[in-house]
N, C-alpha and C positions, 0 to 999 in steps of 0.2 A: 075823252079821246076816243076815236072809233076803235076798234079790235084790231090787231096788228096782223095781217097779210102775208106768209110765208109762202114764196116762191122757192122750190127748187130747180135750179138749172143742173139737168142730171150729166151730160156729158160733152155738149158742147161739139167744134168741128176742129178745135186745133190741139189740145190736150191732147196727151200719145200715153200705149202701154209704158214705154217704159219710163215714162216718170211714175208711171203708178201702176201696178200689173192687175189691180180689180178694177181700174176702168171699163164702165158696162159700154159692148161694142156689138154686140148681136140685139135687132130687135126684142129678141125677149128677156136676154139683160138689162136693156134700157128700160122695158117695163117694167119689170120687176123691182128694179133701182126707183124708180116713182110709184111704184105702190109701197116697197117701205120708209120711202119719204113721206108719203102722206100719211102712213100709220106712225111715222113721227110728231107730225102736227100740219106737214103742208096743207096748205090750200089750193097750191095751184102748181102743176110739172109743167118745167119748160125745157121742151124734146128738140134735139136732132136727131135723126138717122146716121147711122156710119156704114160705110162698104163693109159687113164680116171678113173681106179674106183680108185685107189690105187696111182697115181701121181708119181711111179716110174717113171725113166725109162725106154725103152723099143726097143727089135731092131723089130718088129712086122711088116712087109712089107705089112700090108694092112692100119697099122695107116701113115706108109709113103707116101705111093698112096693117100689115101685118101687127108694129108696136100696139099702133093706138088698137085695135082691135083684143090683143093682149091685155091690156091694161080695164079696156073697159067690160070683160068676161067677168075680172072680178071686183071693179068699182066702179061705178057710174057717177058719183057725187065730185070726185078728183076732178079739177077746173086742167082742162087741159091746153095749155098754149104751146103752137107749132113754130117753128122758126120758116123766116123767108130768108134769113139775111146769107143765104147758101145762092150762090149766083152773081155775087156781086164785085170779086177779086181779081184785079186786071194784073199779071209780071210780067211787067216790059220783056220785050228781048235785049239780050246785052249787044249782038250786032244789030238789031234795028230798034230802037224805043217807042216808032210806031206800031210794030208790030208783036202778040202776045205769044209769050213764054210758056213753057209748060206748066204747068199748077194754074194757069188761069182760069176760073171759073164764071168769070163774066157773061152775061144771055141776055135773053130780051125780059123785059119785065112779068110778063105774062106767064113762061115758064117757071120764076119764083116763087106764084101763089097757086099754079094748078092744084097743088095738093093741099092748100084753102080749102081750096074752091070744092075739093071733089069730098072732101074728109068732113068740114064744115068744124071745126071744131071752136069752141068759145072766144079762143085767145089767140092771135099771131102777133108775133114780133114784124113792126119796120122798124127798121135800121135807116133815121135821116144821116147819116157821117158818111162824109167823102171825105179821108183821110189814109195817111202811110201805116201799113199793119204787117211789120215784120218784111219781107220782101214784095209785098205785094200794096196796089194802091187799090182800096177798096173805093167803090165809086156808088153813090147815091143821087142820082143826078135829081132836081126836081120833076122834069118832067115823067120820068119813070116810077119815082114816088105817085104822082099824081095817077098812073096808068094801075098801079097795084092796090092804092088806097079806094079806088074806085072799084077795084074786082072783089077785096075785100070784104066792103060795108055790101058790096049786092048780094055775100053767101050770108048775109046773117051773121059776121065777126067782127066783134070789136078790135082793132088794133091796141099793142101795147108800142108803143112811141119810146125808141131806144135813141136816148142820146150822148153824143160820146164826146163833147165839145161844147162849150158858148156857142160857136156857130149853130150848133145841129138847132137848140133852143128857138135861135133868133129866125132862122128858117121853119120852126115847128108853129110860129106866133104867123108868120107870111102864109104858111098854108092855111091857118085856119081863117084866116083875114079871108083869102082868094076862095073859103067856099072848100077848099079839096079837103081838110081835116073837121068832124064831126066835135064838137066841144059837146059838155066836157068831156078831158082825152085822157088818158092812160099813159104814165110816162113813166118812165124806168131809164134811172143815171148811171151810167158806166161808169166808172172813175177810177183812173189806175192802170190804164191801158196807154201803153207806151207811146206818144207823141198826141196821146189825148187827157182830159181834163186830170186835174191832178188827184190822189184820194184821198183829202184832208178836207177841215172845217171850210176852210175859208172858202174853199169851190164850190161846194156841198151849198154854203147858205146864198151864193150868187146866182146857181141856176134854179134855185127855192125860188127866189127874188123875180126870176123870167118868168115861172110857169102859167100859161094863161087859165085863166080866173076859170075856180069850181075843177083843176084838176085832182087826181087820184096819183099819187106817186112814193117809187121808191128810189132808193139807192144804193148800191153796191159799190164796195174796192174789191181789187183785182188782188190774189195773193195776200200777202199776212196784212193786207187790211183791210181783208173780209169784215171781221167781225168789228175793229174799232171804226168802219162806217156803218156796221147794221145798226151800232149804240147810236149814231151820229143821225142816222135818219128818222131812229125812234124819237131819240127826245127833240127833231124837227119837227114831227109829225108825218114821218114817211113810212111807208111799210117796208120791208124785209126781202133780201133776195142770199141763197147760199147754194152750195154746190157745184161738185167735181169740173163740172166747167169753167170755173172761177177762182176752184183753188183747192189745193189737194191732201192740207197739213190741219190736222185739227189744232196742232202750237206747234209752238218752234220747232223743227227738226222731228216732228212725229208727223208718216203720212196718218190721214185720215182710213177709219175703217170703210168707212163706205159711204153714199151721202145720207144714210140716215142718221151717222151719227153729226156732221154735218148740220144737219136740220135740231137735234135733240139740243145742239151747244145753241144755236140762234133760241128756239125755244126756252131754255138757260137763263138767257140773258135778258131776254125779252120779261120773264119774271121776272129775275128781280129787280130790273128795274121800273117795278111795277105795270107792268102791260100785261094784255090778255092775248090770246094767237085766236084766229078768227077759225071759223070751221070753213068749209068749202060755200056750206050756202049762205053763211053772215057774209063773206067774200062777195058771192053774186048781189047781195044788196049793195054793199058798197063800191062796185063798181059798176053798178045798174045793168049788169048782164039780164 
């Protein structure tokens, strides 16, 4: 088997400080968390930015620029994976469901990838899901995905395709057939989101069976299923993802210290299963960066 790539999803856009007082919010905090995760064994940092005043997810370019700059001042080897997930949420108004309510972020696809085009990370996410998420509908139309994919590839960036359901995998295969996506692809299976694919062995095995030929893939579980799904992904030949975007606990009832502690536990599990952890340089070879 190849060595296992660990991605650390540092902060996301939904987890809040009231659930964990140590959640990274500012560009400096997020950058430092990514650096600590790299020291613990992560080859990739998956990164969102937050509004430093409100703690809410943000699309502000200056925040991305500061965060990336702070990481690169101290570490030029860590692979950066910037989100393009922001800008896909529609909250219907209760008075008129055709109109948007507060907290809607749905915007043009060009805006969702603008920071990627300017900063040119090695990887960025491309979510294929259209589904219900909390009080919002996440909308990623095939037309908008084609626009985003074209601009991502033109920037010289590799998309990490995030799938949340079996329908997303079918859409991925269609987009490859249509020439929108370029094989071989990098796929991240997101398991355990409410109303999405279940975090269990049967689901992961099925999704793996639908992968396009030659895919490099990873699968992870939300919350309490983070480490069971990490072990399952490893056994099935996939890579690993942990981080405070997905889970805040190091074990039942005990909040994690930080992202680095979550990575350290992942390293220990993979080591105990007989695996080896990929360095950023080795991850680049595996991913064809």
